[in-house]
C-alpha positions as CSV (number, residue, x, y, z in Angstrom):
1,X,-20.7,33.9,-5.8
2,X,-20.7,30.7,-7.7
3,X,-18.0,27.5,-5.6
4,X,-17.9,30.2,-2.3
5,X,-18.2,26.8,-0.6
6,X,-16.1,24.8,-2.7
7,X,-13.1,23.4,-1.3
8,X,-10.3,25.0,-2.8
9,X,-7.9,21.8,-2.8
10,X,-10.1,19.4,-4.2
11,X,-8.7,16.0,-5.2
12,X,-10.0,12.9,-7.0
13,X,-10.4,9.5,-4.6
14,X,-7.4,7.0,-5.8
15,X,-8.5,4.3,-7.7
16,X,-8.6,1.0,-5.5
17,X,-5.6,-1.1,-6.9
18,X,-6.1,-5.0,-7.5
19,X,-5.5,-7.1,-4.9
20,X,-1.8,-8.0,-4.6
21,X,-0.5,-4.7,-5.6
22,X,2.9,-3.5,-4.5
23,X,2.6,0.0,-2.8
24,X,4.5,1.7,-0.3
25,X,3.0,3.5,2.5
26,X,5.0,7.0,2.9
27,X,3.3,7.0,6.5
28,X,5.4,4.5,7.5
29,X,8.9,5.5,6.0
30,X,7.7,3.6,3.0
31,X,7.1,0.5,4.0
32,X,6.4,-2.0,1.2
33,X,2.8,-4.4,1.5
34,X,0.4,-6.0,-0.6
35,X,-2.5,-4.4,-1.4
36,X,-5.1,-6.9,0.1
37,X,-8.4,-4.7,0.7
38,X,-10.4,-2.3,1.4
39,X,-11.8,-1.3,4.9
40,X,-14.0,1.5,5.4
41,X,-11.8,4.5,4.8
42,X,-8.8,2.8,5.1
43,X,-6.6,0.1,2.7
44,X,-5.2,-3.1,4.4
45,X,-1.2,-3.9,3.3
46,X,0.3,-6.8,4.0
47,X,3.8,-6.9,3.9
48,X,5.3,-9.1,1.2
49,X,7.1,-12.1,3.3
50,X,3.8,-12.3,5.4
51,X,2.9,-11.2,8.4
52,X,0.1,-8.6,10.3
53,X,-1.8,-6.8,7.8
54,X,-2.0,-2.7,8.6
55,X,-4.5,-0.5,7.4
56,X,-3.5,3.0,6.1
57,X,-5.4,6.4,4.6
58,X,-5.0,5.9,0.6
59,X,-3.8,9.6,0.8
60,X,-0.6,8.0,2.5
61,X,-0.1,5.5,-0.5
62,X,2.1,5.3,-3.5
63,X,3.1,2.4,-6.1
64,X,6.2,1.2,-4.8
65,X,8.9,2.2,-6.8
66,X,11.0,-0.7,-9.2
67,X,13.4,-1.0,-6.5
68,X,11.4,-1.3,-3.9
69,X,9.5,-4.3,-5.8
70,X,12.4,-5.8,-6.4
71,X,13.4,-6.0,-2.6
72,X,10.1,-7.2,-1.2
73,X,10.0,-10.1,-3.8
74,X,13.8,-11.0,-3.1
75,X,12.6,-10.9,1.2
76,X,9.8,-12.9,0.3
77,X,11.6,-15.8,-1.9
78,X,14.4,-15.7,1.0
79,X,12.2,-16.3,3.6
80,X,10.6,-19.0,1.6
81,X,14.4,-20.7,0.4
82,X,14.2,-20.9,5.0
83,X,11.5,-22.9,4.8
84,X,9.0,-19.9,6.5
85,X,5.4,-20.4,5.8
86,X,4.3,-17.4,3.9
């Protein structure tokens, strides 16, 4: 029978976003980070206000909602106003 070995749940791979795109990591409670690049099968994200990158499987990533983007950018501006190095 045709398609017998084909997976019933075939998903297209997600397009790789541009660096700096804000994404939400659903495996970490919708933590928002800037897309840094691809590291093997994972995507690297960095907190908007700076900090350590983390890796996540692309299936757990979604575009950040407008409210999440605003919150992340405000946190960055507040850190900058305190004189923190970003």
